[in-house]
C-alpha positions in Angstrom: 0.0 0.1 0.0 3.0 2.3 -0.1 3.3 2.8 3.8 6.8 3.4 5.3 7.6 4.4 8.9 10.8 5.8 10.2 11.8 6.7 13.9 13.5 10.1 13.8 16.8 10.2 15.6 18.4 13.0 17.8 15.2 14.8 18.4 15.8 17.4 21.3 12.3 18.8 21.4 9.1 19.3 19.5 7.3 22.7 19.9 3.7 23.3 18.8 2.6 26.9 18.7 -0.8 28.2 18.9 -2.2 31.8 19.0 -1.6 31.9 22.8 0.3 28.8 23.9 3.3 26.7 23.3 3.4 23.0 23.8 7.0 21.9 24.4 7.7 18.3 24.4 11.3 17.5 25.5 12.8 14.1 24.6 10.0 13.4 22.4 9.7 10.2 20.3 8.8 11.2 16.8 7.9 8.8 14.0 7.6 9.8 10.4 4.9 7.8 8.6 4.7 8.2 4.8 1.7 6.9 3.0 0.7 7.5 -0.6 3.3 10.4 -0.7 1.7 12.2 2.4 3.9 12.5 5.6 2.4 12.4 9.1 4.4 12.9 12.1 3.4 11.1 15.4 5.0 12.6 18.5 4.9 10.9 21.9 6.0 12.7 25.2 4.8 14.8 27.9 4.3 18.4 27.0 5.1 21.4 29.0 2.4 24.0 28.3 3.5 27.7 28.5 2.2 31.1 27.3 3.4 31.9 24.1 6.2 34.6 24.1 5.4 37.1 21.3 8.3 38.9 19.8 8.0 42.6 20.0 8.6 44.8 16.9 9.2 48.3 16.4 5.6 48.6 15.2 2.6 47.4 17.0 0.4 45.1 14.9 3.2 43.9 12.6 4.1 40.4 13.6 7.8 39.7 13.6 7.3 36.6 11.5 5.8 38.6 8.7 8.9 41.1 8.7 11.1 38.2 8.6 9.3 36.5 5.8 9.3 39.7 3.7 13.1 40.2 4.4 14.0 36.7 3.4 12.0 36.7 0.2 13.2 40.1 -1.0 16.5 40.8 0.6 15.5 44.3 1.8 16.1 45.7 5.2 13.8 45.5 8.2 12.7 49.0 7.8 11.8 48.5 4.2 10.0 45.3 4.9 8.0 47.0 7.7 7.1 49.9 5.4 5.9 47.6 2.8 3.9 45.7 5.4 2.2 49.0 6.5 1.5 49.9 2.9 -0.1 46.6 2.3 -2.3 46.5 5.4 -0.1 43.8 6.8 -0.4 41.3 4.0 3.0 39.7 3.6 2.4 38.4 0.0 1.3 41.7 -1.2 4.3 43.5 0.6 6.7 40.9 -1.2 5.0 41.6 -4.7 5.2 45.3 -4.1 9.0 45.3 -3.2 9.7 42.8 -6.1 7.9 44.8 -8.7 9.2 48.2 -7.5 
């Protein structure tokens, strides 16, 4: 049926982030199951649940992840990435297109 299973070696921790929490599983046992080209990861361990630490940016309302994404995709400075995000109402894809076409 095209199913393979592989235990991942050397996993130090697994972090699952939601909007307001982080689930940190140290010494997790992780198995990767591939079935019909789709990969599924099974994680076994006891999670530590903690509030999510949000990274502060210079501009309120502009997520650091979006700034980093625009910077990595376009090669511009943080200031230019933030300005493009502000100009595009916080939409990373639009900000990237704006910078690339400009």
